[in-house]
N, C-alpha and C positions, 0 to 999 in steps of 0.2 A: 504493500500500500504505500503511496506517496503522499508526503505532507504537503498541505495546503498551506502556502505562506502567504495567502491573500490577507489585507488589512481588514480583518473582521472586528467588530467592536468587542472588547473584552479578551481577545486572543493575545496571550502574552508573547507567542512566538512572533506573530505579526507585529505586535508593538516593538519588540526587539529588533526585526528587519527594519523598521521604519526609522529607529533611532540610528541604527547602524548606517542606513543610507544617509542620513543627514550628516553623520560622522564622516563619511566619505566626501560630501559635499564641502565641509568645513575644512577638514585636514589638508595641510600643506605638503604635496607629495616630495619625497627626496628627489632633488634633480638627478636627471637620467645619469650624468656623469659621475654621480656619487652612489648610484644604486647597485645594490648587488643583489640579484634575485636567486637565493638560495633557499627559501622556506617553503617547504611543500605544503598541499592544502591541509593535510592532517594537522601539520604543526601549526599553520595558521589558525586554524579552527581551535586549536588548544589555546594558543595565545589570546584569542578573542572570546573564549568561553561559549562557543556555538557550535553548531554542526557544520559538516563539510558541505552539504548542500547550500547553506546559508552563505557560505564563503563565495561559493560561485555565483550566487545572486549578487553578491556585493562587486564581484569582478564586472558584471553586467552593468552595475551602477556607476563605474569608474574607478574602483580600486585598481591601482597598478599592477600588472602582471605580466610575466614573460611566459609564452608557450615554448615548452622544451619537449624533448622526447620523452622525458620522465613525467610529463604533466605539467600544470600550472606551477610557477615559482614566483614567489614574493620577497620584496626586500623586508627584513626584520624590523627595521625603523619604521616603515610604512605601517606595518601591521600593528606594532606598539601604539603608534600615534593615532591610528584608528580607534583602539581601544580607548585611549584617553578622550578623544573627541565624541564618541559615542555616548559616553555616561551610562552605559548599561548596568555598570557595578560588577560586571562577571568577568572582565577581562584581567590578564596577569598584570598589564601595566597599572590598572586602577587598584587592584589589590595590594600591589607593591607600595604604590604610592599611600594607599590608606594605612598600611602598617606603618610606614616610615613615619607619616606625619602624625602618630598618636603623640609624639614629643609637643604638639601644638595643644593638647587638652591638658586639663588640670589647673592648679592654681599656680599663678606666677612665681610664688615662693619656692615651689617644686622644681623651677627650672635653673635655679642657681645653688642649690645644695650641692655638696661635695659628693660625687659618685665614683666609686672604684670600679675597675673593669679589669678583665682579662680577655685579651684578643689574640687570635691566631691571624697571621698574615701569611698570603701566598702569592708569589708573583710568578708570571709567566710572559711568553712572548707569543701573541697570536699566530698561529699557523707554523710555529717553529717548536714543538714540544721538546726538543732535545736541548734547545739554547737555556743555559744556566744563568738566572737572574735573581739577585737578591733583594727582598723588600728592604726599604730605608725604615730606619727607626722612627716612630711617630714623636712629635715635639709638643706634648699637650703644655709645657711650660709657656709657650708663646700666647696662651689664652688663659693663664693662670694655673694650669694644672701641674701635675708631676710624673715623670716617667719612673717608676719603681724599680722595674727589672726588665732586661732586655736578652734574650735567649735566641741568637740566630741558627739557623739549620737544626731546629728541633725535631723536624721530621724529615731531614734530609735537606739538600739544596734547594733554595726557593721558597723556603718556609722560615718563620720565626713566630715567636710568641713575647707579648709584652703584658706587663702589669702596670696599671697606671691609674692616675685619678684626674678626673675632669671636674672643674667648677664654672658655674655660670656668673656673669657679673652684670649689673644693670647700668645703662649709660644711655645718653641720648645726645644728638648733635646740638651744638650751641649757636650754630651759624646757619643762615638760610642756604648759603652755597652748598653746604654739606648735605643738609636736609634735602635739597633739591636733587642731588645725585641719586638719592634712595627712592624719592617719591615718584619722579620722573619714570623710572623704568617700572616701577610697580604698577603706575597708571597704564604704561603701554602694553604691559602683560595683561592687565584686566580688561582693557578695551580692545585688545586684538591687533594692536600696532605689529606686535611681535607675539608668534605662538609659540608658546613654551611646549617641548616635546623632545623626543628623542632624535639625535644628529649622528650621523656617521662619524668615526674618526677622522675621516679625510677631509669631510666638510667642517667639522669642528676645528680643525688645524686652519682654516681659513675664516675666521670670525666674520670678517667684513662681508665675504661672500654670503655666509649663512644669513648674515642680517639683512641683506639684499634680497633674499628669498622670503624674509619675514620670519625667520625660523630662530629660535634662541632657547639654549639649554643654560645650566648654570656656568659653565665655562665661557660660553659666548656672551653671557650677561655680565660676568665679572670683567671679560676684555672691554665690552662697551662703556661700563662704569668708569673704569680704569682711564679710557680714553677721554671721557667727559671731564673726570676729575683733574686730569693733566690740562685739559683745555681751559678749566675754571683757575687755573694757577695753584692747584692743590696738590700735596704729596699724597701718593696713594701707590697701594700695592695690591696685587691678587694673592689668594691663599687657597690652598687645596687641602682637603681631608676628607673625613668619613661622618656622617650621621650614624650614631650608634643606637641600636634597638635590639629586636629579635635578631635583625642582619645588620652588616655594615652597608651603607650606601654612599658611593663617592660623591662629593660636594665641593663646590668651588664659591668663594666669596670675595669681596673686597673690604680694604681697611684703608681708612682716610686718617691722615695726621691732623689733628684739631686740638689747639690751645694745649699742647705738651702731652697729648697721648694718642695712640692708635685706636680709632673708633672703627667696630665692625658695622658694615652695611650689607643686609641680606634681603633685598625685596624679593628674590626668587623664593625664599623660604616662606616669607610673608604671603605671596602669591598662593602657593601651595596650600599653605595653611587654611586659607581663605575658601579652598574648593572643598574642605571637609567639614561635616556637620557639627563634629564634636570640638572644633577649634575655640579656645577660650577668646573672648572679645579683645583682651589685651595683647594677643600675640602680634598682631600686625604692628603695633608701636613698639613691642619688645625687639623685634627683628630690625628696627631702626636704631642700631648703637649698642644692644646688649649682646652678651654671649650666652648661649644655651649651654647647659652642662651635658648634653648629649652630642656636642661637637667636638671632635678629635682632629686637632690640626697638625700638620706636617711642616716642618720650615722650608716649604716649597711654593712657587707660583703655580697659578690655575694651569699654566702651559707645560709645566714640568712633570716627569715622571716621579711616582712615589717608590722607585726600584733604582737600584745601582745598576744601570745598564745605558749605554748609548747606543741607539738603534742606527745603523749605517744606511739600512735599506727602507727606513720608514715603517717598520713594523709596529703594530701596536701594543703597548706594554700593558698587561692587564695585573692589577694588584686586587686581591679579594681579601676584605677584613670582616672576620666572623667572631663576633662576641661569645666567649665561653663562659661555663659557671665559673664561679671564682673558687670554690672548692675543687681539690683535684679529685 
């Protein structure tokens, strides 16, 4: 028996198809020169939280796909961005974002208390599993935390374990110039001037080009804010690290020097928090200058790798950060 996907009132499957078709219309596809069509129909369906027939209907609605001898193939980033734009609540991208942004819930005082962590780091080179690459030690001290222990090669080359403390602090801009750096980008993300989403590494390495396509992630956003801060005559730097929770999610932000201290600006985190129903109302203002205790920093810029490896051929260096139970 075939499934009827017509939009009948009260039909949840039809409603989901309608939402995902709207997502196809809203999403900004990965530019052809950066697209890697390697995801099969079943994998795309898994990422979107739907069945394979629905994926085929989405292709008819405009989801970019490539016909191959093995069947339809999709770009991973297109599929993830479709999940974010559809708003069904079933896609892997949405579920991951929801889990990550639990940090925006709760009371503000819970965002600054000292937290102890044990994290396992794994580094690798995409497409070159035999290449040995070592994760660099985190630097929680740059945001007021402390690295308590560092054990490289704990499970062999390319692995390490750290015990550390993170702390949050409350601050806010004291000048309009710094406030504008944060608020302008937050408004641009909220109004769709730039569409937040997943960006291929090759395009992320060209932030000006990504912005030309109206695409932004945390790294591209940090680059844009850094440019604007410099144009405004402000000292600024980008920073990279992880948001810690059930998993570690790589993140980047900007720090601006104002009246004797470095101030963290993170409108991307404020924007993502605004997409979650359980976000505390104070969270958006908190992201304008304050530091969350679930942010683990490295002493690296947004463009730099978190591993000790120089890529001669442009390979993508992957670093995974996984929180572990504190007890052995």
